[in-house]
C-alpha positions as CSV (number, residue, x, y, z in Angstrom):
1,M,-24.2,-0.9,17.9
2,P,-26.3,-0.7,14.8
3,N,-25.8,2.3,12.4
4,T,-28.9,4.1,12.8
5,P,-30.0,7.8,11.9
6,E,-30.3,8.5,15.7
7,M,-26.7,7.3,16.2
8,W,-25.4,9.4,13.2
9,L,-27.2,12.4,14.8
10,Q,-25.9,11.8,18.2
11,Q,-22.3,11.2,16.7
12,G,-22.8,14.5,14.8
13,L,-23.8,16.4,17.9
14,R,-20.8,15.1,19.9
15,A,-18.5,16.0,16.9
16,A,-19.8,19.5,17.0
17,L,-19.5,19.8,20.8
18,G,-15.8,18.6,20.3
19,C,-15.1,21.4,17.7
20,A,-16.6,23.8,20.0
21,G,-14.4,22.7,22.9
22,T,-11.4,22.7,20.7
23,L,-12.0,26.2,19.3
24,A,-12.5,27.5,23.0
25,E,-9.2,26.0,24.0
26,W,-7.5,27.4,20.9
27,V,-8.8,31.0,21.7
28,Q,-7.5,30.7,25.3
29,D,-4.1,29.0,24.5
30,E,-2.1,30.0,21.4
31,Q,0.7,27.5,22.0
32,K,-1.9,24.6,22.1
33,R,-3.5,26.0,18.9
34,Q,-0.1,25.9,17.1
35,A,0.9,22.6,18.5
36,Q,-2.4,21.0,17.3
37,L,-2.4,22.6,14.0
38,Q,1.3,21.4,13.3
39,Q,0.3,17.8,14.5
40,W,-2.7,17.8,11.9
41,Q,-0.6,19.2,9.2
42,K,2.0,16.4,9.9
43,D,-0.6,13.9,10.0
44,M,-2.2,15.1,6.8
45,E,1.2,15.1,4.9
46,Q,1.9,11.4,6.1
47,L,-1.6,10.4,5.0
48,M,-1.2,12.2,1.6
49,Q,2.1,10.4,1.1
50,E,0.5,7.1,1.8
51,L,-2.4,7.8,-0.4
52,V,-0.3,8.9,-3.3
53,A,1.9,5.7,-3.0
54,K,-1.1,3.5,-3.0
55,G,-2.6,5.4,-5.9
56,E,0.6,5.0,-7.9
57,K,0.6,1.3,-7.3
58,T,-3.2,1.0,-8.1
59,E,-2.7,3.0,-11.3
60,M,0.2,0.7,-12.4
61,E,-1.8,-2.3,-11.6
62,A,-4.8,-1.1,-13.5
63,R,-2.7,0.0,-16.5
64,E,-1.3,-3.5,-16.7
65,L,-4.7,-5.1,-16.3
66,V,-6.2,-3.0,-19.1
67,E,-3.3,-3.7,-21.4
68,R,-3.6,-7.3,-20.7
69,L,-7.3,-7.4,-21.4
70,F,-7.2,-5.5,-24.7
71,N,-3.9,-7.1,-25.7
72,R,-2.3,-3.7,-26.4
73,T,1.1,-4.9,-25.5
74,P,2.0,-8.7,-25.3
75,A,2.9,-10.1,-22.1
76,P,6.3,-10.0,-21.4
77,P,8.3,-13.1,-22.4
78,A,8.9,-15.6,-19.9
79,S,12.3,-15.9,-18.9
80,P,13.8,-19.4,-18.4
81,P,14.1,-20.3,-14.7
82,V,17.3,-19.4,-13.2
83,E,18.5,-21.9,-10.6
84,V,20.5,-20.8,-7.9
85,E,23.0,-23.1,-6.3
86,V,24.9,-22.4,-3.2
87,T,28.2,-24.0,-3.0
88,S,29.6,-22.6,0.2
89,T,28.3,-21.0,3.3
90,P,28.1,-17.2,3.1
91,A,30.8,-15.6,5.2
92,T,28.3,-12.9,6.7
93,P,24.7,-12.8,7.7
94,A,24.0,-10.1,5.2
95,A,25.3,-12.3,2.5
96,A,23.0,-15.3,3.6
97,A,20.2,-12.9,3.7
98,E,21.0,-11.6,0.1
99,L,21.2,-15.3,-1.2
100,E,17.9,-16.0,0.5
101,L,16.3,-12.8,-1.1
102,Q,17.7,-13.9,-4.4
103,E,16.1,-17.5,-3.9
104,L,12.8,-16.0,-2.9
105,T,12.8,-13.5,-5.8
106,Q,13.2,-16.4,-8.1
107,E,10.5,-18.5,-6.5
108,L,8.1,-15.6,-6.6
109,S,8.9,-14.9,-10.4
110,S,8.3,-18.9,-11.0
111,L,4.9,-18.7,-9.2
112,R,3.9,-15.5,-11.0
113,E,4.6,-17.1,-14.4
114,S,2.8,-20.2,-13.6
115,L,-0.2,-18.1,-12.4
116,E,0.0,-16.1,-15.8
117,Q,0.2,-19.3,-17.8
118,S,-2.9,-20.8,-15.9
119,R,-4.9,-17.3,-16.3
120,S,-4.1,-17.4,-20.1
121,N,-5.3,-21.2,-20.3
122,E,-8.4,-20.3,-18.6
123,T,-9.2,-17.5,-21.1
124,A,-8.4,-19.3,-24.1
């Protein structure tokens, strides 16, 4: 369906009718009103927490980008690659998962370093 002014008008009318129906139900049933208000409040709190977390992440990324663009702070020194060698089989699945997580973290770090190096070579 295309977004046309007629569709927006129809959708606005339906939203207004839905609001009117909800208000009529609220006047008739206080328990329903309280339950709906609590649900909306819970949903809004959850949405707010998600937005705050996303905003914090975006703010950190933006700051890092601006700092790198203007060279306010030098890029963190590249740490030498750390090789993880498993000499024995872990005794528990949790230990195995931890070792795998360490290996993946190291691989991610190496990929990140090579990406930063390629980016710096492109800008130079």
